[in-house]
N, CA, C and O of each residue as an XYZ file, in Angstrom:
628
protein
N      -9.307     18.283     17.523
C      -8.577     17.778     17.359
C      -6.904     18.193     17.206
O      -6.545     19.183     16.569
N      -5.914     17.223     17.931
C      -5.431     18.251     18.196
C      -4.001     17.763     17.220
O      -2.904     18.309     17.332
N      -4.292     16.681     16.316
C      -2.898     16.785     15.375
C      -2.468     18.036     14.683
O      -3.208     18.927     14.269
N      -1.122     17.974     14.614
C      -0.751     18.897     14.194
C      -0.591     19.672     12.467
O       0.065     20.558     11.920
N      -1.709     18.613     12.105
C      -1.900     18.717     10.495
C      -3.844     18.961     10.580
O      -4.827     18.653     11.255
N      -3.514     19.573      9.610
C      -5.078     19.886      9.400
C      -6.340     17.873      8.766
O      -6.616     17.020      7.922
N      -6.436     18.183      9.508
C      -7.750     16.703      9.077
C      -8.486     16.981      8.229
O      -9.059     17.963      7.757
N      -8.330     15.288      8.012
C      -9.048     15.437      5.711
C     -10.922     15.492      6.348
O     -11.525     15.367      7.414
N     -11.229     15.766      4.863
C     -12.636     15.897      5.437
C     -12.985     14.727      4.502
O     -12.337     14.641      3.458
N     -14.117     13.646      4.809
C     -14.157     12.514      4.410
C     -15.361     12.346      3.926
O     -16.156     11.981      4.792
N     -15.883     12.491      2.697
C     -17.615     12.840      2.477
C     -17.660     11.040      1.580
O     -17.115     10.476      0.631
N     -18.913     10.686      2.889
C     -18.903      9.159      2.986
C     -20.367      9.274      2.288
O     -21.348      9.859      2.747
N     -20.225      8.317      0.630
C     -21.213      7.716      0.192
C     -21.548      6.075     -0.367
O     -20.727      5.326     -0.895
N     -23.351      5.706     -0.010
C     -23.404      4.165     -0.302
C     -23.463      4.052     -2.093
O     -24.106      4.803     -2.826
N     -22.631      2.937     -2.502
C     -23.136      2.742     -3.644
C     -24.418      2.586     -3.964
O     -25.291      1.870     -3.473
N     -24.430      3.567     -5.107
C     -26.445      3.483     -5.930
C     -26.315      4.059     -7.239
O     -25.218      4.420     -7.663
N     -27.650      4.192     -8.072
C     -27.898      4.420     -9.225
C     -28.508      5.102     -9.810
O     -29.111      5.698     -8.918
N     -28.949      5.636    -11.018
C     -29.831      6.453    -11.137
C     -29.884      7.754    -10.780
O     -29.087      8.683    -10.909
N     -31.303      7.630    -10.162
C     -31.693      9.785     -9.691
C     -30.056      9.706     -8.542
O     -29.338     10.700     -8.431
N     -29.797      8.617     -7.948
C     -29.456      8.625     -6.814
C     -28.181      9.590     -7.020
O     -27.740     10.581     -6.438
N     -27.861      8.928     -7.973
C     -26.238      9.405     -8.476
C     -26.598     10.479     -8.820
O     -25.893     11.248     -8.167
N     -27.440     11.217     -9.613
C     -27.677     12.450     -9.971
C     -27.188     12.830     -8.259
O     -26.152     13.414     -7.939
N     -28.178     12.349     -7.395
C     -28.232     13.233     -5.633
C     -26.745     13.850     -5.696
O     -26.387     15.024     -5.785
N     -26.001     12.652     -5.619
C     -25.099     12.525     -5.300
C     -23.882     13.395     -5.816
O     -23.075     13.790     -4.973
N     -23.688     13.740     -7.235
C     -23.233     14.110     -7.795
C     -23.595     15.694     -7.462
O     -22.798     16.522     -7.021
N     -25.053     15.924     -7.796
C     -25.303     17.771     -7.397
C     -24.961     17.735     -6.233
O     -24.640     18.910     -6.058
N     -24.781     17.189     -5.223
C     -24.318     17.224     -3.814
C     -22.606     17.978     -3.642
O     -22.191     18.902     -2.943
N     -22.101     17.288     -4.399
C     -20.232     17.416     -4.552
C     -19.957     18.528     -5.793
O     -18.865     18.827     -6.277
N     -21.597     19.163     -6.237
C     -20.983     20.744     -7.182
C     -20.421     21.642     -6.354
O     -19.387     22.156     -6.782
N     -20.851     22.029     -5.146
C     -19.785     23.025     -4.545
C     -18.712     22.335     -3.487
O     -18.432     22.977     -2.475
N     -18.290     21.432     -3.639
C     -17.080     21.106     -3.040
C     -15.834     20.995     -3.865
O     -15.751     20.859     -5.085
N     -14.831     21.082     -2.926
C     -13.667     20.561     -3.947
C     -12.951     19.972     -3.480
O     -12.205     20.255     -2.543
N     -13.100     18.677     -4.288
C     -13.114     17.116     -4.108
C     -11.688     16.818     -4.682
O     -11.693     16.502     -5.871
N     -10.531     16.857     -4.095
C      -9.145     16.682     -4.001
C      -8.891     15.380     -4.889
O      -8.010     15.342     -5.747
N     -10.214     13.740     -4.442
C      -9.636     12.484     -4.481
C     -10.792     11.772     -4.311
O     -11.562     12.052     -3.393
N     -11.042     10.743     -5.210
C     -12.469      9.973     -5.283
C     -12.043      8.580     -5.404
O     -11.527      8.289     -6.482
N     -12.213      7.107     -4.003
C     -11.664      6.574     -3.811
C     -13.199      5.256     -3.556
O     -14.356      5.647     -3.403
N     -12.934      4.269     -3.565
C     -14.231      3.390     -3.637
C     -13.865      1.943     -3.490
O     -12.964      1.381     -4.112
N     -14.462      1.535     -2.822
C     -14.247     -0.196     -2.355
C     -14.440     -0.806     -3.711
O     -14.936     -0.202     -4.662
N     -14.035     -1.984     -3.731
C     -13.572     -2.733     -4.824
C     -14.963     -2.735     -5.622
O     -14.804     -2.207     -6.722
N     -16.568     -3.264     -5.354
C     -17.019     -3.679     -5.882
C     -17.715     -3.369     -7.012
O     -17.524     -2.179     -6.763
N     -18.380     -3.331     -8.077
C     -18.830     -2.858     -9.373
C     -19.648     -2.226     -9.046
O     -20.167     -1.716    -10.039
N     -20.309     -1.807     -7.783
C     -21.141     -1.262     -7.969
C     -20.706      0.432     -7.144
O     -20.953      1.593     -7.470
N     -19.967     -0.189     -5.978
C     -19.131      1.351     -5.979
C     -18.051      1.861     -6.796
O     -17.772      3.029     -7.071
N     -17.486      0.762     -7.139
C     -16.602      1.606     -8.660
C     -17.422      2.437     -9.776
O     -16.982      3.440    -10.338
N     -18.724      1.837    -10.011
C     -19.112      2.733    -10.991
C     -20.261      3.822    -10.023
O     -20.762      4.819    -10.541
N     -20.458      3.527     -8.990
C     -21.294      4.818     -8.255
C     -19.749      5.972     -8.321
O     -20.112      7.007     -8.879
N     -18.092      6.065     -7.890
C     -17.079      6.956     -7.798
C     -17.093      7.061     -9.209
O     -17.136      8.215     -9.637
N     -17.074      6.357     -9.846
C     -16.919      6.680    -11.588
C     -17.367      8.047    -12.307
O     -16.864      9.023    -12.862
N     -18.677      7.495    -11.943
C     -19.492      8.375    -12.125
C     -19.119     10.275    -11.417
O     -18.713     11.292    -11.979
N     -19.455     10.016    -10.216
C     -18.753     10.884     -9.440
C     -17.722     11.989     -9.766
O     -17.551     13.202     -9.643
N     -17.125     10.861    -10.259
C     -15.443     11.549    -10.353
C     -15.867     11.826    -12.026
O     -15.396     12.937    -12.268
N     -16.305     11.488    -12.829
C     -16.045     12.416    -13.972
C     -16.778     13.582    -13.665
O     -16.279     14.413    -14.423
N     -17.730     14.196    -12.961
C     -17.630     15.216    -12.575
C     -16.867     16.300    -12.228
O     -16.742     17.485    -12.539
N     -16.189     15.127    -11.139
C     -14.684     16.245    -10.564
C     -14.144     16.395    -11.686
O     -14.025     17.585    -11.976
N     -13.532     15.258    -12.912
C     -12.871     15.280    -13.417
C     -11.335     14.185    -12.903
O     -10.216     14.135    -13.413
N     -11.989     13.342    -11.573
C     -10.301     12.715    -10.579
C     -10.473     11.352    -11.444
O     -11.250     10.983    -12.324
N      -9.610     10.910    -10.914
C      -9.848      9.421    -11.222
C     -10.000      8.500     -9.898
O      -9.628      8.999     -8.836
N     -10.516      7.207     -9.898
C     -11.178      6.908     -9.218
C     -10.347      5.785     -8.304
O     -10.171      4.723     -8.901
N      -9.964      5.832     -7.344
C      -8.728      4.305     -6.181
C      -9.527      3.594     -5.894
O     -10.537      3.975     -5.303
N      -9.225      1.835     -6.363
C     -10.308      1.408     -5.813
C      -9.298      0.993     -4.201
O      -8.090      1.134     -4.012
N     -10.228      0.534     -3.387
C      -9.189      0.500     -1.625
C      -9.763     -0.663     -0.600
O     -10.247     -0.565      0.527
N      -9.494     -1.886     -1.512
C      -9.384     -2.935     -0.807
C     -10.010     -3.556      0.503
O     -10.575     -4.641      0.641
N      -9.796     -2.733      1.268
C     -10.472     -2.367      2.919
C     -11.181     -1.814      2.581
O     -10.386     -0.956      2.196
N     -12.185     -1.381      2.285
C     -13.582     -1.193      1.873
C     -14.771     -1.512      1.715
O     -15.793     -0.908      1.388
N     -14.297     -3.435      2.222
C     -14.903     -3.916      1.701
C     -15.835     -4.344      2.612
O     -15.257     -3.979      3.636
N     -17.466     -5.157      3.218
C     -18.396     -5.534      3.791
C     -17.391     -6.724      4.541
O     -16.299     -7.090      4.105
N     -17.911     -7.105      5.494
C     -17.325     -8.267      5.900
C     -16.805     -9.260      5.683
O     -17.699    -10.046      5.371
N     -15.652     -9.851      5.645
C     -15.530    -11.470      5.366
C     -16.177    -13.027      5.509
O     -16.485    -13.444      4.392
N     -16.302    -13.451      5.982
C     -16.892    -14.523      6.346
C     -16.124    -15.269      7.732
O     -16.501    -15.976      8.667
N     -14.917    -14.709      7.300
C     -13.636    -14.999      9.218
C     -13.394    -13.952      9.470
O     -12.394    -14.045     10.181
N     -13.701    -12.699      9.344
C     -13.878    -11.294     10.288
C     -14.495    -11.462     11.166
O     -15.433    -12.258     11.143
N     -14.076    -10.575     12.512
C     -15.061    -10.367     13.698
C     -15.661     -8.487     13.346
O     -15.100     -7.728     12.555
N     -16.641     -8.216     14.019
C     -17.095     -6.564     13.907
C     -15.487     -6.051     14.462
O     -14.921     -5.348     13.625
N     -14.821     -6.262     15.529
C     -13.242     -5.715     15.449
C     -12.497     -5.610     14.199
O     -12.126     -4.577     13.642
N     -12.273     -7.236     13.711
C     -11.889     -6.529     12.675
C     -11.644     -5.868     11.791
O     -10.577     -5.377     11.421
N     -13.212     -5.792     11.173
C     -13.686     -4.920      9.826
C     -13.793     -3.807     11.046
O     -15.000     -3.755     10.809
N     -13.668     -3.078     11.893
C     -13.739     -1.927     12.395
C     -12.008     -1.430     12.448
O     -11.766     -0.226     12.523
N     -11.018     -2.304     12.409
C     -10.072     -1.758     12.465
C      -9.445     -1.977     11.383
O      -8.234     -1.755     11.397
N     -10.235     -2.596      9.821
C      -9.795     -2.347      9.033
C     -10.402     -0.749      8.021
O      -9.919      0.277      7.541
N     -11.358     -1.245      8.112
C     -11.977      0.633      7.870
C     -11.222      1.432      8.272
O     -10.682      2.032      7.343
N     -10.713      1.939      9.837
C     -10.119      2.499     10.676
C      -8.790      2.952      9.489
O      -8.554      4.031      8.946
N      -8.126      1.669      9.398
C      -6.397      2.145      9.105
C      -6.936      2.647      7.506
O      -6.074      3.436      7.118
N      -7.935      2.514      6.511
C      -8.481      2.891      5.327
C      -8.605      4.372      5.443
O      -8.228      5.195      4.609
N      -9.293      4.649      6.804
C      -9.912      6.248      6.402
C      -8.397      6.694      6.757
O      -7.918      7.572      6.040
N      -7.277      5.954      8.221
C      -6.285      7.025      8.087
C      -5.230      6.840      7.034
O      -4.419      7.754      6.888
N      -5.154      5.902      6.377
C      -4.165      5.764      5.198
C      -5.370      7.115      3.898
O      -4.918      8.203      3.542
N      -6.533      6.700      3.551
C      -6.389      8.066      3.418
C      -6.342      9.814      3.873
O      -5.907     10.846      3.363
N      -6.905      9.512      4.858
C      -6.634     10.831      6.103
C      -4.671     11.293      5.378
O      -4.250     12.428      5.153
N      -4.211     10.495      5.269
C      -2.831     11.021      5.156
C      -2.189     11.806      4.036
O      -1.367     12.709      3.879
N      -3.110     10.869      3.214
C      -2.502     11.262      1.472
C      -3.043     13.170      0.915
O      -2.762     13.889     -0.043
N      -4.269     13.369      2.658
C      -4.891     14.245      2.232
C      -5.320     15.190      3.258
O      -6.545     15.300      3.318
N      -4.829     15.716      3.868
C      -5.063     16.731      5.747
C      -4.811     17.843      5.067
O      -3.740     18.285      4.650
N      -6.549     18.504      4.950
C      -6.926     19.619      4.757
C      -7.697     19.868      3.627
O      -8.074     21.015      3.390
N      -8.074     18.612      2.647
C      -8.314     18.535      2.109
C      -9.852     17.566      1.507
O     -10.287     16.736      2.306
N     -10.258     17.650      0.754
C     -11.845     17.128      0.683
C     -11.966     15.550     -0.307
O     -12.045     15.562     -1.536
N     -11.958     14.238      0.559
C     -12.541     13.219     -0.366
C     -13.151     12.607     -0.049
O     -13.381     12.312      1.124
N     -13.986     11.896     -1.734
C     -15.273     11.328     -1.759
C     -14.768      9.621     -1.551
O     -14.039      9.046     -2.360
N     -15.154      9.183     -0.686
C     -14.763      7.717     -0.484
C     -16.578      6.752     -0.604
O     -17.603      6.903      0.061
N     -16.315      6.013     -1.513
C     -17.795      5.816     -1.840
C     -17.279      3.226     -1.423
O     -16.502      2.297     -1.638
N     -18.335      3.593     -0.875
C     -18.464      1.677     -0.444
C     -19.833      1.419      0.177
O     -20.695      2.212     -0.203
N     -20.186      0.586      0.956
C     -21.738     -0.053      0.889
C     -22.081      0.820      2.314
O     -21.594      0.751      3.442
N     -23.241      1.744      1.677
C     -24.107      1.781      3.146
C     -24.208      1.072      4.629
O     -24.355      1.534      5.760
N     -24.088     -0.013      4.204
C     -24.387     -0.697      5.720
C     -23.166     -0.541      6.068
O     -23.225      0.269      6.993
N     -22.117     -0.812      5.904
C     -21.161     -0.664      6.038
C     -20.243      0.302      6.635
O     -19.328     -0.072      7.369
N     -20.516      1.933      6.259
C     -20.357      2.766      7.178
C     -21.560      2.975      8.647
O     -21.193      3.539      9.677
N     -23.369      2.254      8.417
C     -23.857      2.078      9.069
C     -23.293      1.717     10.173
O     -23.257      2.212     11.299
N     -22.682      0.411      9.509
C     -21.510     -0.871     11.001
C     -20.759     -0.190     12.130
O     -20.666     -0.228     13.357
N     -20.161      0.599     10.839
C     -18.933      0.953     11.604
C     -18.250      2.210     12.632
O     -17.458      2.244     13.574
N     -19.152      3.303     11.757
C     -19.035      4.882     12.372
C     -19.744      5.178     13.476
O     -19.809      6.315     13.943
N     -20.492      3.862     14.101
C     -21.390      4.372     15.230
C     -19.671      4.038     15.919
O     -19.244      5.037     16.497
N     -18.991      3.208     15.929
C     -18.566      2.805     16.968
C     -16.993      3.487     16.464
O     -16.480      4.006     17.455
N     -16.673      3.539     16.020
C     -15.012      4.583     15.225
C     -14.903      5.906     15.612
O     -13.861      6.509     15.872
N     -16.418      6.465     15.643
C     -16.461      8.295     15.748
C     -15.971      8.319     17.056
O     -16.023      7.365     17.833
N     -15.406      9.625     17.334
C     -14.937     10.009     18.925
C     -15.790     10.939     19.679
O     -15.633     11.368     20.822
N     -16.893     11.212     18.671
C     -17.876     12.242     19.267
C     -19.644     11.651     19.556
O     -20.615     12.333     19.884
N     -19.572     10.263     19.305
C     -20.920      9.934     19.970
C     -21.141      9.951     20.860
O     -20.394      9.480     21.718
N     -23.010     10.855     21.290
C     -22.830     10.845     22.805
C     -23.398      9.165     23.381
O     -23.407      8.277     22.529
N     -23.690      8.942     24.315
C     -23.460      8.135     25.141
C     -24.307      6.905     24.682
O     -24.102      5.721     24.414
N     -25.975      8.278     24.752
C     -27.321      7.579     24.158
C     -27.161      7.385     22.553
O     -27.719      6.357     22.169
N     -26.659      7.978     21.742
C     -26.441      7.914     20.637
C     -26.955      6.281     19.816
O     -26.226      5.288     19.812
N     -28.784      6.358     18.974
C     -28.418      5.512     18.547
C     -28.538      5.647     16.745
O     -29.057      6.584     16.139
N     -27.786      4.210     16.044
C     -27.455      5.059     14.639
C     -28.519      4.910     14.268
O     -29.297      4.179     14.883
N     -28.947      5.711     12.896
C     -29.902      6.465     12.360
C     -30.198      5.548     11.190
O     -31.237      5.670     10.541
N     -29.371      4.719     10.948
C     -28.995      3.554      9.558
C     -28.654      3.867      8.764
O     -28.310      5.048      8.808
N     -28.444      3.093      7.337
C     -27.710      3.435      6.194
C     -27.989      4.352      6.059
O     -29.118      4.634      6.458
N     -27.006      5.632      5.290
C     -27.584      6.476      4.284
C     -28.424      6.690      3.297
O     -28.050      6.741      2.125
N     -29.267      6.792      3.554
C     -30.406      6.700      2.016
C     -29.497      7.612      0.595
O     -28.891      8.670      0.427
N     -29.969      6.183     -0.323
C     -29.236      6.384     -1.729
C     -28.981      7.827     -2.077
O     -29.971      8.539     -2.245
N     -27.833      8.326     -2.202
C     -27.545      9.728     -2.970
C     -27.213     10.369     -1.467
O     -27.262     11.588     -1.632
N     -26.967     10.146     -0.384
C     -27.143     11.045      0.791
C     -25.423     11.354      1.098
O     -25.067     10.189      1.279
N     -24.522     11.947      1.218
C     -23.337     11.793      1.967
C     -23.193     11.961      3.236
O     -24.267     12.498      3.508
N     -22.550     11.871      4.330
C     -21.976     11.474      5.194
C     -20.363     12.830      5.330
O     -19.418     12.657      4.561
N     -20.339     13.723      6.095
C     -19.107     14.132      5.878
C     -19.104     13.711      7.724
O     -19.987     13.648      8.579
N     -17.312     13.445      7.713
C     -16.539     13.092      8.645
C     -15.033     13.160      8.711
O     -14.209     12.831      7.857
N     -14.898     13.547      9.642
C     -13.410     14.307      9.292
C     -12.463     13.388     10.367
O     -12.940     12.926     11.403
N     -10.861     13.170      9.906
C     -10.441     12.470     10.508
C      -9.012     12.764     10.192
O      -8.561     13.127      9.106
N      -8.302     12.527     11.427
C      -6.786     12.452     11.469
C      -6.703     11.906     12.703
O      -7.565     11.273     13.313
N      -5.302     12.275     13.116
C      -4.927     11.396     14.122
C      -5.410     10.947     15.903
O      -4.990     10.036     16.615
N      -6.506     12.088     16.195
C      -6.843     11.732     17.096
C      -8.250     10.853     16.520
O      -8.894     10.449     17.488
N      -8.710     10.566     15.543
C      -9.762      9.624     15.147
C     -11.011     10.021     14.535
O     -10.723     11.159     14.163
N     -11.916      9.873     14.274
C     -12.710      9.796     13.207
C     -14.122     11.276     13.769
O     -15.097     10.701     14.253
N     -14.247     12.317     13.765
C     -15.610     12.887     14.132
C     -16.404     12.952     13.041
O     -15.823     13.113     11.967
N     -17.614     12.868     13.038
C     -18.627     12.527     12.444
C     -19.480     14.329     12.613
O     -20.381     14.659     13.384
N     -19.046     14.828     11.993
C     -19.953     16.313     11.109
C     -21.358     16.340     10.637
O     -22.281     17.090     10.956
N     -21.307     15.338      9.796
C     -23.239     15.501      8.800
C     -23.212     14.073      8.580
O     -22.248     13.547      8.025
N     -24.729     13.075      9.188
C     -24.986     12.356      8.546
C     -26.387     11.828      7.887
O     -27.386     11.138      8.094
N     -25.663     12.734      6.858
C     -27.639     13.278      5.861
C     -27.820     13.973      5.987
O     -27.388     14.571      6.973
N     -28.853     14.681      4.851
C     -29.327     15.285      5.079
C     -31.173     14.972      6.006
O     -31.978     15.687      6.603
N     -31.122     14.184      5.801
C     -32.422     13.090      6.282
C     -32.540     12.806      7.921
O     -33.620     12.953      8.494
N     -31.508     12.448      8.524
C     -30.799     11.904      9.206
C     -31.845     12.131     11.074
O     -31.618     12.997     11.918
N     -32.396     11.553     11.107
C     -33.002     11.945     12.783
C     -32.565     11.906     13.945
O     -33.070     12.225     15.021
N     -31.300     11.372     13.582
C     -29.992     11.384     14.871
C     -29.289     11.817     14.451
O     -28.884     11.531     13.324
N     -28.732     12.903     15.345
C     -27.574     13.461     15.393
C     -26.315     13.515     16.259
O     -26.509     13.715     17.458
N     -24.921     13.352     15.794
C     -24.047     12.785     16.858
C     -24.326     14.134     17.900
O     -24.842     15.239     17.734
N     -23.558     13.266     19.312
C     -23.320     14.660     20.497
C     -21.789     15.062     20.462
O     -21.010     14.753     19.560
N     -21.594     15.539     21.192
C     -20.128     16.154     21.259
C     -19.467     15.925     22.952
O     -18.339     16.329     23.234
């Protein structure tokens, strides 16, 4: 990544509840999280609020992290989510931020958005409840660092 500033690290988590939220919170224990963002869905906000309570942070809602609207194309969704990732990254260069939205949204968008996927990469599907994917975001784009602990397919270089 050639940006003059450090990339932001986004920890992407799907909306979840119960024991999966406990796993999510546990996975953040050793991380210094500087911000918490959530899609506007009630499930995403509840998940983010639980995680934020453990970090002492406030949840910021982001309308652009919603699933596809009725008259949106796949490219519209891709541009919208990429813009939201970039906006969050611009605020948190060199820091780590938790982002909570639909697991399906992340699974659909990231394989097309990431700059580091090998040609034969087949997405491994949505994150499991409570799993976190780690991506780096800067002016050069999105780089997947980790797609949850149980992912059977890993990003290429």
